[in-house]
MARMI-996186 format. One record per residue: residue number from 1; residue in one letter; x, y, z of N, C-alpha, C, CB in turn. Coordinates in Angstrom, 1 decimal, decimal comma. Glycine has a CB too. Layout:
N
@i->NUM aa->A n.east->X n.north->Y n.up->Z ca.east->X ca.north->Y ca.up->Z c.east->X c.north->Y c.up->Z cb.east->X cb.north->Y cb.up->Z
...
END
This chain:
113
@i->1 aa->X n.east->83,6 n.north->17,8 n.up->16,3 ca.east->82,4 ca.north->18,7 ca.up->16,6 c.east->83,0 c.north->20,0 c.up->17,1 cb.east->81,6 cb.north->18,0 cb.up->17,7
@i->2 aa->X n.east->82,6 n.north->21,1 n.up->16,3 ca.east->83,1 ca.north->22,4 ca.up->16,7 c.east->82,2 c.north->23,0 c.up->17,8 cb.east->83,1 cb.north->23,3 cb.up->15,4
@i->3 aa->X n.east->82,8 n.north->24,0 n.up->18,5 ca.east->82,1 ca.north->24,6 ca.up->19,6 c.east->80,8 c.north->25,3 c.up->19,1 cb.east->83,0 cb.north->25,7 cb.up->20,2
@i->4 aa->X n.east->80,8 n.north->25,9 n.up->17,9 ca.east->79,6 ca.north->26,6 ca.up->17,4 c.east->78,5 c.north->25,7 c.up->17,2 cb.east->80,0 cb.north->27,4 cb.up->16,2
@i->5 aa->X n.east->78,7 n.north->24,4 n.up->16,8 ca.east->77,7 ca.north->23,5 ca.up->16,5 c.east->77,3 c.north->22,5 c.up->17,6 cb.east->78,1 cb.north->22,7 cb.up->15,3
@i->6 aa->X n.east->77,8 n.north->22,8 n.up->18,8 ca.east->77,6 ca.north->21,9 ca.up->19,9 c.east->76,2 c.north->22,1 c.up->20,4 cb.east->78,6 cb.north->22,1 cb.up->21,0
@i->7 aa->X n.east->75,3 n.north->21,1 n.up->20,3 ca.east->74,0 ca.north->21,1 ca.up->20,8 c.east->73,8 c.north->20,0 c.up->21,8 cb.east->72,9 cb.north->21,0 cb.up->19,6
@i->8 aa->X n.east->72,6 n.north->20,0 n.up->22,5 ca.east->72,3 ca.north->18,9 ca.up->23,3 c.east->72,2 c.north->17,6 c.up->22,5 cb.east->71,0 cb.north->19,1 cb.up->24,1
@i->9 aa->X n.east->71,6 n.north->17,7 n.up->21,4 ca.east->71,5 ca.north->16,5 ca.up->20,5 c.east->72,9 c.north->16,0 c.up->20,1 cb.east->70,7 cb.north->16,9 cb.up->19,2
@i->10 aa->X n.east->73,8 n.north->16,8 n.up->19,8 ca.east->75,1 ca.north->16,4 ca.up->19,4 c.east->75,8 c.north->15,8 c.up->20,6 cb.east->75,9 cb.north->17,6 cb.up->18,9
@i->11 aa->X n.east->75,6 n.north->16,4 n.up->21,8 ca.east->76,2 ca.north->15,9 ca.up->23,0 c.east->75,7 c.north->14,5 c.up->23,3 cb.east->75,9 cb.north->16,8 cb.up->24,2
@i->12 aa->X n.east->74,4 n.north->14,3 n.up->23,1 ca.east->73,9 ca.north->12,9 ca.up->23,4 c.east->74,5 c.north->11,9 c.up->22,4 cb.east->72,4 cb.north->13,0 cb.up->23,2
@i->13 aa->X n.east->74,7 n.north->12,3 n.up->21,2 ca.east->75,3 ca.north->11,4 ca.up->20,2 c.east->76,8 c.north->11,2 c.up->20,5 cb.east->75,2 cb.north->12,0 cb.up->18,8
@i->14 aa->X n.east->77,5 n.north->12,2 n.up->21,0 ca.east->78,9 ca.north->12,1 ca.up->21,3 c.east->79,1 c.north->11,1 c.up->22,5 cb.east->79,5 cb.north->13,5 cb.up->21,6
@i->15 aa->X n.east->78,2 n.north->11,3 n.up->23,5 ca.east->78,3 ca.north->10,4 ca.up->24,7 c.east->78,0 c.north->9,0 c.up->24,3 cb.east->77,4 cb.north->10,9 cb.up->25,8
@i->16 aa->X n.east->77,0 n.north->8,8 n.up->23,5 ca.east->76,6 ca.north->7,4 ca.up->23,1 c.east->77,8 c.north->6,8 c.up->22,3 cb.east->75,4 cb.north->7,5 cb.up->22,2
@i->17 aa->X n.east->78,4 n.north->7,6 n.up->21,5 ca.east->79,6 ca.north->7,1 ca.up->20,7 c.east->80,7 c.north->6,7 c.up->21,7 cb.east->80,1 cb.north->8,1 cb.up->19,7
@i->18 aa->X n.east->81,0 n.north->7,6 n.up->22,7 ca.east->82,0 ca.north->7,3 ca.up->23,6 c.east->81,8 c.north->6,0 c.up->24,4 cb.east->82,2 cb.north->8,5 cb.up->24,6
@i->19 aa->X n.east->80,5 n.north->5,9 n.up->24,9 ca.east->80,2 ca.north->4,7 ca.up->25,6 c.east->80,4 c.north->3,4 c.up->24,8 cb.east->78,7 cb.north->4,8 cb.up->26,1
@i->20 aa->X n.east->79,9 n.north->3,5 n.up->23,6 ca.east->80,1 ca.north->2,3 ca.up->22,7 c.east->81,5 c.north->2,0 c.up->22,3 cb.east->79,2 cb.north->2,5 cb.up->21,4
@i->21 aa->X n.east->82,4 n.north->3,0 n.up->22,3 ca.east->83,8 ca.north->2,9 ca.up->21,9 c.east->84,7 c.north->2,6 c.up->23,1 cb.east->84,3 cb.north->4,1 cb.up->21,2
@i->22 aa->X n.east->84,4 n.north->3,3 n.up->24,2 ca.east->85,4 ca.north->3,2 ca.up->25,3 c.east->84,7 c.north->2,6 c.up->26,6 cb.east->85,9 cb.north->4,5 cb.up->25,7
@i->23 aa->X n.east->83,4 n.north->2,7 n.up->26,7 ca.east->82,8 ca.north->2,2 ca.up->27,9 c.east->82,2 c.north->0,9 c.up->27,9 cb.east->81,7 cb.north->3,2 cb.up->28,3
@i->24 aa->X n.east->82,2 n.north->0,2 n.up->26,8 ca.east->81,7 ca.north->-1,1 ca.up->26,5 c.east->80,2 c.north->-1,1 c.up->26,5 cb.east->82,1 cb.north->-2,1 cb.up->27,6
@i->25 aa->X n.east->79,5 n.north->-0,6 n.up->27,6 ca.east->78,1 ca.north->-0,5 ca.up->27,6 c.east->77,7 c.north->0,6 c.up->28,7 cb.east->77,4 cb.north->-1,8 cb.up->27,9
@i->26 aa->X n.east->76,5 n.north->1,0 n.up->28,7 ca.east->76,0 ca.north->1,9 ca.up->29,8 c.east->75,9 c.north->1,1 c.up->31,1 cb.east->74,7 cb.north->2,6 cb.up->29,4
@i->27 aa->X n.east->76,2 n.north->1,8 n.up->32,2 ca.east->75,9 ca.north->1,2 ca.up->33,5 c.east->74,4 c.north->1,2 c.up->33,6 cb.east->76,6 cb.north->2,0 cb.up->34,7
@i->28 aa->X n.east->73,9 n.north->0,5 n.up->34,6 ca.east->72,4 ca.north->0,5 ca.up->34,7 c.east->71,9 c.north->1,9 c.up->35,1 cb.east->72,0 cb.north->-0,5 cb.up->35,8
@i->29 aa->X n.east->70,7 n.north->2,2 n.up->34,9 ca.east->70,1 ca.north->3,5 ca.up->35,2 c.east->70,3 c.north->3,8 c.up->36,7 cb.east->68,6 cb.north->3,6 cb.up->34,9
@i->30 aa->X n.east->70,1 n.north->2,8 n.up->37,6 ca.east->70,3 ca.north->3,0 ca.up->39,0 c.east->71,7 c.north->3,3 c.up->39,4 cb.east->69,8 cb.north->1,7 cb.up->39,8
@i->31 aa->X n.east->72,7 n.north->2,6 n.up->38,7 ca.east->74,1 ca.north->2,9 ca.up->39,0 c.east->74,4 c.north->4,3 c.up->38,5 cb.east->75,0 cb.north->1,9 cb.up->38,2
@i->32 aa->X n.east->73,9 n.north->4,7 n.up->37,3 ca.east->74,2 ca.north->6,1 ca.up->36,8 c.east->73,5 c.north->7,1 c.up->37,7 cb.east->73,7 cb.north->6,2 cb.up->35,4
@i->33 aa->X n.east->72,4 n.north->6,8 n.up->38,3 ca.east->71,7 ca.north->7,8 ca.up->39,2 c.east->72,6 c.north->8,0 c.up->40,4 cb.east->70,3 cb.north->7,3 cb.up->39,6
@i->34 aa->X n.east->73,2 n.north->6,9 n.up->40,9 ca.east->74,1 ca.north->7,0 ca.up->42,0 c.east->75,4 c.north->7,8 c.up->41,7 cb.east->74,5 cb.north->5,6 cb.up->42,6
@i->35 aa->X n.east->75,9 n.north->7,5 n.up->40,4 ca.east->77,1 ca.north->8,3 ca.up->40,0 c.east->76,7 c.north->9,8 c.up->39,8 cb.east->77,6 cb.north->7,7 cb.up->38,7
@i->36 aa->X n.east->75,5 n.north->10,1 n.up->39,3 ca.east->75,1 ca.north->11,5 ca.up->39,2 c.east->75,1 c.north->12,2 c.up->40,5 cb.east->73,8 cb.north->11,6 cb.up->38,5
@i->37 aa->X n.east->74,6 n.north->11,5 n.up->41,5 ca.east->74,6 ca.north->12,0 ca.up->42,9 c.east->76,0 c.north->12,3 c.up->43,4 cb.east->73,8 cb.north->11,1 cb.up->43,8
@i->38 aa->X n.east->76,9 n.north->11,3 n.up->43,1 ca.east->78,3 ca.north->11,5 ca.up->43,5 c.east->78,9 c.north->12,7 c.up->42,8 cb.east->79,1 cb.north->10,2 cb.up->43,2
@i->39 aa->X n.east->78,7 n.north->12,8 n.up->41,5 ca.east->79,3 ca.north->13,9 ca.up->40,8 c.east->78,8 c.north->15,3 c.up->41,2 cb.east->79,1 cb.north->13,7 cb.up->39,3
@i->40 aa->X n.east->77,5 n.north->15,3 n.up->41,5 ca.east->76,9 ca.north->16,6 ca.up->42,0 c.east->77,5 c.north->16,9 c.up->43,4 cb.east->75,3 cb.north->16,4 cb.up->42,2
@i->41 aa->X n.east->77,7 n.north->15,9 n.up->44,2 ca.east->78,4 ca.north->16,1 ca.up->45,5 c.east->79,8 c.north->16,7 c.up->45,3 cb.east->78,5 cb.north->14,8 cb.up->46,3
@i->42 aa->X n.east->80,5 n.north->16,2 n.up->44,4 ca.east->81,9 ca.north->16,7 ca.up->44,1 c.east->81,8 c.north->18,2 c.up->43,7 cb.east->82,6 cb.north->15,9 cb.up->43,0
@i->43 aa->X n.east->80,8 n.north->18,5 n.up->42,8 ca.east->80,6 ca.north->19,9 ca.up->42,4 c.east->80,2 c.north->20,7 c.up->43,6 cb.east->79,5 cb.north->19,9 cb.up->41,3
@i->44 aa->X n.east->79,4 n.north->20,2 n.up->44,4 ca.east->78,9 ca.north->21,0 ca.up->45,6 c.east->80,1 c.north->21,3 c.up->46,5 cb.east->77,8 cb.north->20,2 cb.up->46,4
@i->45 aa->X n.east->81,0 n.north->20,3 n.up->46,7 ca.east->82,2 ca.north->20,5 ca.up->47,5 c.east->83,0 c.north->21,6 c.up->47,0 cb.east->83,0 cb.north->19,2 cb.up->47,5
@i->46 aa->X n.east->83,3 n.north->21,7 n.up->45,7 ca.east->84,1 ca.north->22,8 ca.up->45,2 c.east->83,4 c.north->24,1 c.up->45,4 cb.east->84,4 cb.north->22,6 cb.up->43,7
@i->47 aa->X n.east->82,1 n.north->24,2 n.up->45,1 ca.east->81,3 ca.north->25,5 ca.up->45,2 c.east->81,3 c.north->25,9 c.up->46,7 cb.east->79,9 cb.north->25,3 cb.up->44,7
@i->48 aa->X n.east->81,1 n.north->25,0 n.up->47,6 ca.east->81,1 ca.north->25,3 ca.up->49,0 c.east->82,4 c.north->25,9 c.up->49,5 cb.east->80,7 cb.north->24,1 cb.up->49,9
@i->49 aa->X n.east->83,5 n.north->25,5 n.up->48,9 ca.east->84,8 ca.north->26,0 ca.up->49,3 c.east->85,2 c.north->27,2 c.up->48,5 cb.east->85,8 cb.north->24,9 cb.up->49,1
@i->50 aa->X n.east->84,8 n.north->27,3 n.up->47,3 ca.east->85,2 ca.north->28,5 ca.up->46,5 c.east->84,3 c.north->29,7 c.up->46,8 cb.east->85,2 cb.north->28,1 cb.up->45,0
@i->51 aa->X n.east->83,0 n.north->29,4 n.up->47,0 ca.east->82,1 ca.north->30,6 ca.up->47,1 c.east->81,4 c.north->30,6 c.up->48,5 cb.east->81,0 cb.north->30,5 cb.up->46,1
@i->52 aa->X n.east->81,6 n.north->29,6 n.up->49,3 ca.east->81,0 ca.north->29,5 ca.up->50,6 c.east->82,0 c.north->29,7 c.up->51,7 cb.east->80,2 cb.north->28,2 cb.up->50,8
@i->53 aa->X n.east->81,6 n.north->29,2 n.up->52,9 ca.east->82,4 ca.north->29,4 ca.up->54,1 c.east->83,4 c.north->28,3 c.up->54,3 cb.east->81,6 cb.north->29,5 cb.up->55,3
@i->54 aa->X n.east->83,3 n.north->27,2 n.up->53,6 ca.east->84,2 ca.north->26,1 ca.up->53,7 c.east->85,6 c.north->26,5 c.up->53,1 cb.east->83,7 cb.north->24,8 cb.up->53,0
@i->55 aa->X n.east->86,6 n.north->25,8 n.up->53,6 ca.east->88,0 ca.north->26,1 ca.up->53,0 c.east->88,5 c.north->24,8 c.up->52,4 cb.east->89,0 cb.north->26,6 cb.up->54,1
@i->56 aa->X n.east->89,4 n.north->25,0 n.up->51,4 ca.east->90,0 ca.north->23,9 ca.up->50,8 c.east->91,1 c.north->23,3 c.up->51,6 cb.east->90,6 cb.north->24,3 cb.up->49,4
@i->57 aa->X n.east->91,3 n.north->22,0 n.up->51,5 ca.east->92,5 ca.north->21,4 ca.up->52,1 c.east->93,7 c.north->21,7 c.up->51,3 cb.east->92,3 cb.north->19,8 cb.up->52,3
@i->58 aa->X n.east->94,9 n.north->21,6 n.up->51,8 ca.east->96,1 ca.north->21,9 ca.up->51,0 c.east->96,1 c.north->21,0 c.up->49,8 cb.east->97,4 cb.north->21,6 cb.up->51,9
@i->59 aa->X n.east->96,4 n.north->21,7 n.up->48,7 ca.east->96,4 ca.north->21,0 ca.up->47,4 c.east->95,1 c.north->20,9 c.up->46,6 cb.east->97,0 cb.north->19,6 cb.up->47,6
@i->60 aa->X n.east->94,0 n.north->21,2 n.up->47,3 ca.east->92,7 ca.north->21,1 ca.up->46,6 c.east->92,3 c.north->22,4 c.up->45,8 cb.east->91,7 cb.north->20,9 cb.up->47,7
@i->61 aa->X n.east->93,1 n.north->23,5 n.up->46,0 ca.east->92,7 ca.north->24,8 ca.up->45,5 c.east->92,6 c.north->24,8 c.up->43,9 cb.east->93,6 cb.north->25,8 cb.up->45,9
@i->62 aa->X n.east->93,3 n.north->23,9 n.up->43,3 ca.east->93,4 ca.north->23,9 ca.up->41,8 c.east->92,3 c.north->23,1 c.up->41,2 cb.east->94,7 cb.north->23,3 cb.up->41,4
@i->63 aa->X n.east->91,2 n.north->22,7 n.up->41,9 ca.east->90,1 ca.north->21,9 ca.up->41,3 c.east->89,5 c.north->22,7 c.up->40,2 cb.east->89,1 cb.north->21,5 cb.up->42,4
@i->64 aa->X n.east->89,1 n.north->22,0 n.up->39,2 ca.east->88,5 ca.north->22,6 ca.up->38,0 c.east->87,0 c.north->22,5 c.up->38,1 cb.east->89,0 cb.north->21,9 cb.up->36,7
@i->65 aa->X n.east->86,4 n.north->23,6 n.up->38,3 ca.east->84,9 ca.north->23,7 ca.up->38,4 c.east->84,2 c.north->23,3 c.up->37,1 cb.east->84,5 cb.north->25,1 cb.up->38,8
@i->66 aa->X n.east->84,7 n.north->23,7 n.up->36,0 ca.east->84,1 ca.north->23,3 ca.up->34,7 c.east->84,2 c.north->21,8 c.up->34,5 cb.east->84,8 cb.north->24,0 cb.up->33,6
@i->67 aa->X n.east->85,3 n.north->21,2 n.up->34,9 ca.east->85,5 ca.north->19,8 ca.up->34,7 c.east->84,5 c.north->19,0 c.up->35,5 cb.east->86,9 cb.north->19,3 cb.up->35,1
@i->68 aa->X n.east->84,2 n.north->19,5 n.up->36,8 ca.east->83,2 ca.north->18,8 ca.up->37,6 c.east->81,8 c.north->19,0 c.up->37,0 cb.east->83,3 cb.north->19,4 cb.up->39,0
@i->69 aa->X n.east->81,5 n.north->20,2 n.up->36,5 ca.east->80,2 ca.north->20,4 ca.up->35,8 c.east->80,1 c.north->19,5 c.up->34,6 cb.east->80,1 cb.north->21,9 cb.up->35,4
@i->70 aa->X n.east->81,2 n.north->19,3 n.up->33,9 ca.east->81,1 ca.north->18,4 ca.up->32,7 c.east->80,9 c.north->17,0 c.up->33,2 cb.east->82,4 cb.north->18,5 cb.up->31,9
@i->71 aa->X n.east->81,4 n.north->16,5 n.up->34,3 ca.east->81,2 ca.north->15,2 ca.up->34,8 c.east->79,7 c.north->15,0 c.up->35,1 cb.east->82,0 cb.north->14,9 cb.up->36,1
@i->72 aa->X n.east->79,1 n.north->16,0 n.up->35,7 ca.east->77,6 ca.north->16,0 ca.up->36,0 c.east->76,9 c.north->15,8 c.up->34,7 cb.east->77,2 cb.north->17,2 cb.up->36,8
@i->73 aa->X n.east->77,2 n.north->16,7 n.up->33,7 ca.east->76,5 ca.north->16,7 ca.up->32,4 c.east->76,7 c.north->15,3 c.up->31,7 cb.east->77,1 cb.north->17,8 cb.up->31,5
@i->74 aa->X n.east->77,9 n.north->14,8 n.up->31,8 ca.east->78,1 ca.north->13,5 ca.up->31,1 c.east->77,2 c.north->12,4 c.up->31,6 cb.east->79,6 cb.north->13,1 cb.up->31,3
@i->75 aa->X n.east->77,1 n.north->12,3 n.up->33,0 ca.east->76,3 ca.north->11,2 ca.up->33,6 c.east->74,8 c.north->11,5 c.up->33,3 cb.east->76,6 cb.north->11,1 cb.up->35,1
@i->76 aa->X n.east->74,4 n.north->12,8 n.up->33,3 ca.east->73,0 ca.north->13,2 ca.up->33,0 c.east->72,7 c.north->12,8 c.up->31,6 cb.east->72,8 cb.north->14,7 cb.up->33,3
@i->77 aa->X n.east->73,6 n.north->13,0 n.up->30,7 ca.east->73,4 ca.north->12,6 ca.up->29,3 c.east->73,3 c.north->11,1 c.up->29,2 cb.east->74,5 cb.north->13,2 cb.up->28,4
@i->78 aa->X n.east->74,1 n.north->10,4 n.up->29,9 ca.east->74,0 ca.north->8,9 ca.up->29,9 c.east->72,6 c.north->8,5 c.up->30,3 cb.east->75,0 cb.north->8,3 cb.up->30,8
@i->79 aa->X n.east->72,1 n.north->9,1 n.up->31,3 ca.east->70,7 ca.north->8,7 ca.up->31,8 c.east->69,7 c.north->9,1 c.up->30,7 cb.east->70,4 cb.north->9,5 cb.up->33,1
@i->80 aa->X n.east->69,8 n.north->10,2 n.up->30,1 ca.east->68,9 ca.north->10,6 ca.up->29,0 c.east->69,0 c.north->9,6 c.up->27,9 cb.east->69,3 cb.north->12,1 cb.up->28,5
@i->81 aa->X n.east->70,1 n.north->9,2 n.up->27,5 ca.east->70,3 ca.north->8,3 ca.up->26,4 c.east->69,6 c.north->6,9 c.up->26,8 cb.east->71,8 cb.north->8,0 cb.up->26,1
@i->82 aa->X n.east->69,9 n.north->6,5 n.up->28,0 ca.east->69,3 ca.north->5,2 ca.up->28,4 c.east->67,8 c.north->5,2 c.up->28,5 cb.east->69,9 cb.north->4,9 cb.up->29,8
@i->83 aa->X n.east->67,2 n.north->6,3 n.up->28,8 ca.east->65,8 ca.north->6,4 ca.up->29,0 c.east->65,0 c.north->6,9 c.up->27,8 cb.east->65,5 cb.north->7,3 cb.up->30,2
@i->84 aa->X n.east->65,8 n.north->7,1 n.up->26,7 ca.east->65,1 ca.north->7,6 ca.up->25,5 c.east->64,7 c.north->9,1 c.up->25,6 cb.east->64,0 cb.north->6,7 cb.up->25,1
@i->85 aa->X n.east->65,3 n.north->9,9 n.up->26,4 ca.east->64,9 ca.north->11,2 ca.up->26,6 c.east->65,7 c.north->12,1 c.up->25,6 cb.east->65,2 cb.north->11,7 cb.up->28,0
@i->86 aa->X n.east->65,0 n.north->12,9 n.up->24,8 ca.east->65,6 ca.north->13,9 ca.up->23,9 c.east->65,8 c.north->15,1 c.up->24,7 cb.east->64,8 cb.north->14,1 cb.up->22,6
@i->87 aa->X n.east->67,0 n.north->15,4 n.up->25,2 ca.east->67,3 ca.north->16,5 ca.up->26,1 c.east->67,0 c.north->17,9 c.up->25,4 cb.east->68,7 cb.north->16,5 cb.up->26,5
@i->88 aa->X n.east->67,2 n.north->17,9 n.up->24,1 ca.east->66,9 ca.north->19,2 ca.up->23,3 c.east->65,5 c.north->19,5 c.up->23,4 cb.east->67,4 cb.north->19,1 cb.up->21,9
@i->89 aa->X n.east->64,6 n.north->18,5 n.up->23,1 ca.east->63,2 ca.north->18,8 ca.up->23,2 c.east->62,7 c.north->19,0 c.up->24,7 cb.east->62,4 cb.north->17,6 cb.up->22,6
@i->90 aa->X n.east->63,2 n.north->18,2 n.up->25,6 ca.east->62,9 ca.north->18,4 ca.up->27,0 c.east->63,3 c.north->19,7 c.up->27,5 cb.east->63,5 cb.north->17,3 cb.up->27,8
@i->91 aa->X n.east->64,5 n.north->20,2 n.up->27,2 ca.east->64,9 ca.north->21,5 ca.up->27,6 c.east->64,1 c.north->22,6 c.up->27,1 cb.east->66,4 cb.north->21,7 cb.up->27,3
@i->92 aa->X n.east->63,8 n.north->22,5 n.up->25,8 ca.east->62,9 ca.north->23,5 ca.up->25,1 c.east->61,6 c.north->23,6 c.up->25,8 cb.east->62,8 cb.north->23,2 cb.up->23,6
@i->93 aa->X n.east->60,9 n.north->22,4 n.up->26,0 ca.east->59,6 ca.north->22,4 ca.up->26,7 c.east->59,8 c.north->23,0 c.up->28,1 cb.east->59,1 cb.north->20,9 cb.up->26,8
@i->94 aa->X n.east->60,9 n.north->22,6 n.up->28,8 ca.east->61,0 ca.north->23,1 ca.up->30,2 c.east->61,2 c.north->24,6 c.up->30,2 cb.east->62,3 cb.north->22,5 cb.up->30,8
@i->95 aa->X n.east->61,9 n.north->25,2 n.up->29,3 ca.east->62,0 ca.north->26,7 ca.up->29,3 c.east->60,7 c.north->27,3 c.up->29,0 cb.east->63,0 cb.north->27,1 cb.up->28,2
@i->96 aa->X n.east->59,9 n.north->26,7 n.up->28,1 ca.east->58,5 ca.north->27,2 ca.up->27,8 c.east->57,7 c.north->27,2 c.up->29,0 cb.east->57,9 cb.north->26,5 cb.up->26,6
@i->97 aa->X n.east->57,7 n.north->26,1 n.up->29,8 ca.east->57,0 ca.north->25,9 ca.up->31,0 c.east->57,4 c.north->27,0 c.up->32,0 cb.east->57,2 cb.north->24,5 cb.up->31,6
@i->98 aa->X n.east->58,7 n.north->27,2 n.up->32,2 ca.east->59,1 ca.north->28,2 ca.up->33,2 c.east->58,7 c.north->29,6 c.up->32,7 cb.east->60,7 cb.north->28,1 cb.up->33,3
@i->99 aa->X n.east->58,8 n.north->29,9 n.up->31,5 ca.east->58,5 ca.north->31,2 ca.up->31,0 c.east->57,0 c.north->31,5 c.up->31,2 cb.east->58,8 cb.north->31,3 cb.up->29,5
@i->100 aa->X n.east->56,2 n.north->30,5 n.up->30,9 ca.east->54,7 ca.north->30,7 ca.up->31,1 c.east->54,4 c.north->30,9 c.up->32,6 cb.east->54,0 cb.north->29,6 cb.up->30,5
@i->101 aa->X n.east->55,0 n.north->30,0 n.up->33,4 ca.east->54,7 ca.north->30,0 ca.up->34,9 c.east->55,4 c.north->31,2 c.up->35,6 cb.east->55,2 cb.north->28,7 cb.up->35,4
@i->102 aa->X n.east->56,6 n.north->31,5 n.up->35,2 ca.east->57,4 ca.north->32,5 ca.up->36,0 c.east->57,6 c.north->33,8 c.up->35,3 cb.east->58,7 cb.north->31,9 cb.up->36,4
@i->103 aa->X n.east->56,8 n.north->34,1 n.up->34,3 ca.east->57,1 ca.north->35,3 ca.up->33,5 c.east->57,3 c.north->36,6 c.up->34,3 cb.east->55,9 cb.north->35,6 cb.up->32,5
@i->104 aa->X n.east->56,6 n.north->36,8 n.up->35,4 ca.east->56,7 ca.north->38,0 ca.up->36,2 c.east->57,0 c.north->37,6 c.up->37,7 cb.east->55,5 cb.north->38,8 cb.up->36,2
@i->105 aa->X n.east->57,0 n.north->36,4 n.up->38,0 ca.east->57,2 ca.north->36,0 ca.up->39,4 c.east->58,5 c.north->36,5 c.up->40,0 cb.east->57,2 cb.north->34,5 cb.up->39,5
@i->106 aa->X n.east->59,6 n.north->36,4 n.up->39,3 ca.east->60,9 ca.north->36,8 ca.up->39,9 c.east->61,0 c.north->38,3 c.up->39,9 cb.east->62,0 cb.north->36,2 cb.up->39,1
@i->107 aa->X n.east->60,4 n.north->39,0 n.up->38,9 ca.east->60,4 ca.north->40,4 ca.up->38,9 c.east->59,6 c.north->41,0 c.up->40,0 cb.east->59,9 cb.north->41,0 cb.up->37,5
@i->108 aa->X n.east->58,6 n.north->40,3 n.up->40,5 ca.east->57,8 ca.north->40,8 ca.up->41,6 c.east->58,2 c.north->40,3 c.up->42,9 cb.east->56,3 cb.north->40,4 cb.up->41,3
@i->109 aa->X n.east->59,3 n.north->39,6 n.up->43,0 ca.east->59,8 ca.north->39,1 ca.up->44,3 c.east->60,7 c.north->40,1 c.up->45,0 cb.east->60,6 cb.north->37,8 cb.up->44,0
@i->110 aa->X n.east->60,2 n.north->40,7 n.up->46,1 ca.east->61,0 ca.north->41,7 ca.up->46,8 c.east->62,3 c.north->41,2 c.up->47,3 cb.east->60,2 cb.north->42,3 cb.up->47,9
@i->111 aa->X n.east->62,5 n.north->39,9 n.up->47,5 ca.east->63,7 ca.north->39,4 ca.up->47,9 c.east->64,8 c.north->39,5 c.up->46,9 cb.east->63,6 cb.north->37,9 cb.up->48,3
@i->112 aa->X n.east->64,4 n.north->39,7 n.up->45,6 ca.east->65,4 ca.north->39,8 ca.up->44,6 c.east->65,7 c.north->41,2 c.up->44,1 cb.east->64,9 cb.north->39,0 cb.up->43,4
@i->113 aa->X n.east->65,1 n.north->42,1 n.up->44,8 ca.east->65,3 ca.north->43,6 ca.up->44,4 c.east->66,6 c.north->44,1 c.up->44,9 cb.east->64,1 cb.north->44,4 cb.up->44,9
END
C-alpha cells in the first residue's frame, strides 16, 4: 500500500488483514475500548511532557509521538471493523456536519482572535 493511496478504507482492510494473520481474532469491543483508553493515555502523557508543564523522566525523551498516535488509530480502526463502521463514510459525514454547524462559529469566537 503506497502512501499516496492510503485511505481510511484501505487502513480498515489492512488492520483486518493484520488481525486475521497475526492477531488470531479481534479482542472484544469492551477490551478494545479499554485498550483505546490506555493508548490515548499514553499519547496524553507524551503531549503533557512535550508541550505542557510536565517533564520527562530520564530516558523518556525519545518517545515517538507519531507511533503513539498510530497505536490510537489502530485500536480505533479495530473498533470500527468490529462494529461494521465505515470510517471513510463516517468521517465524510462528520466533516459535513461540522461544516454546516460551525461554518462561522470559530471565526466569530473572540477567544480565537
